[in-house]
C-alpha positions as CSV (number, residue, x, y, z in Angstrom):
1,M,15.7,30.4,11.4
2,R,13.2,27.4,13.6
3,R,11.8,27.0,9.3
4,R,15.6,26.4,8.7
5,S,16.4,23.4,10.9
6,I,13.5,21.5,9.8
7,T,14.3,22.1,6.7
8,L,18.0,20.8,6.8
9,S,17.5,17.8,10.0
10,F,14.5,16.6,7.4
11,R,17.0,16.8,4.3
12,R,20.2,14.7,6.4
13,S,17.9,12.1,5.8
14,F,18.5,12.0,2.5
15,V,21.6,11.2,-0.2
16,R,21.7,12.8,-3.5
17,G,21.4,9.9,-6.5
18,P,23.2,9.6,-9.9
19,L,21.1,11.8,-11.4
20,G,21.2,14.8,-8.6
21,A,17.2,13.5,-7.2
22,A,16.4,13.0,-3.6
23,S,16.6,9.7,-2.9
24,H,16.8,7.5,0.7
25,R,19.3,5.8,1.7
26,N,17.5,2.2,1.8
27,H,16.2,2.3,-2.0
28,G,13.6,-0.5,-1.1
29,E,11.9,0.8,1.7
30,W,9.3,3.4,0.2
31,G,8.9,1.3,-3.0
32,G,7.5,-1.5,-3.8
33,G,9.3,-4.8,-4.8
34,G,12.7,-3.9,-4.8
35,S,12.3,0.0,-6.9
36,R,13.4,2.6,-6.0
37,T,11.4,5.8,-4.8
38,V,13.5,9.0,-5.8
39,M,11.4,12.0,-3.3
40,A,11.4,15.3,-4.8
41,L,12.0,18.8,-2.3
42,S,11.2,21.6,-2.6
43,S,14.6,24.2,-2.1
44,E,11.9,26.2,-0.3
45,P,11.2,26.0,4.1
46,L,7.6,25.7,5.5
47,S,5.7,28.4,5.6
48,E,4.5,29.3,9.7
49,R,1.0,29.1,8.5
50,S,1.6,25.7,6.7
51,V,3.4,24.1,10.0
52,Q,0.3,25.3,12.3
53,L,-2.0,24.7,10.2
54,A,-0.8,21.1,10.2
55,V,-0.7,21.0,13.9
56,L,-4.1,22.3,13.9
57,L,-6.1,19.2,12.3
58,A,-3.9,16.9,14.2
59,F,-4.5,18.3,17.5
60,A,-8.6,18.5,15.9
61,S,-8.1,15.0,14.5
62,G,-6.5,13.0,18.4
63,V,-9.3,14.6,19.9
64,L,-12.2,13.5,17.0
65,V,-10.4,9.7,17.7
66,G,-10.3,10.2,21.5
67,W,-13.6,10.8,21.7
68,Q,-15.3,7.7,19.4
69,A,-12.8,5.9,21.3
70,N,-13.8,6.7,24.5
71,R,-17.9,6.7,23.0
72,V,-16.9,2.8,21.9
73,R,-15.8,2.0,25.5
74,R,-19.2,3.5,27.5
75,R,-21.5,1.3,25.3
76,Y,-18.6,-1.6,26.2
77,L,-18.8,-1.1,29.9
78,D,-23.1,-0.3,30.0
79,W,-23.6,-3.8,27.9
80,R,-21.3,-5.7,30.1
81,K,-23.3,-3.8,33.2
82,R,-26.5,-5.2,31.3
83,R,-25.6,-8.3,31.2
84,L,-24.0,-9.3,34.8
85,Q,-27.3,-7.6,36.2
86,D,-29.1,-9.6,34.2
87,Q,-27.3,-12.6,34.8
88,L,-27.4,-11.9,38.5
89,A,-31.0,-11.4,38.5
90,A,-31.1,-14.3,37.3
91,T,-28.5,-15.8,39.9
92,Q,-31.3,-15.1,42.0
93,K,-34.6,-16.3,41.0
94,K,-32.9,-20.0,40.9
95,L,-31.9,-19.7,44.3
96,D,-35.9,-17.8,45.5
97,L,-37.2,-21.0,43.2
98,S,-34.8,-23.4,45.6
């Protein structure tokens, strides 16, 4: 039952074109240069396994991107800390000399 509702809610945003093919209401939204893009929809509902695989893939890619972003952030913070410590050391050296 759940798979059927997913398919029906997806189909609601489409209308039938002149040849019976499904096309989007805004004809230029997905096509380039005002060309009309026709998208064929399958009458089969999505299988539970493919939905689970898609969710797992989305989660795994989110974890990977978050991990990489945190690594970049840490490297930046370490660089900034090192730079500020060097500036402090240079300023203290100037104060000691004066």
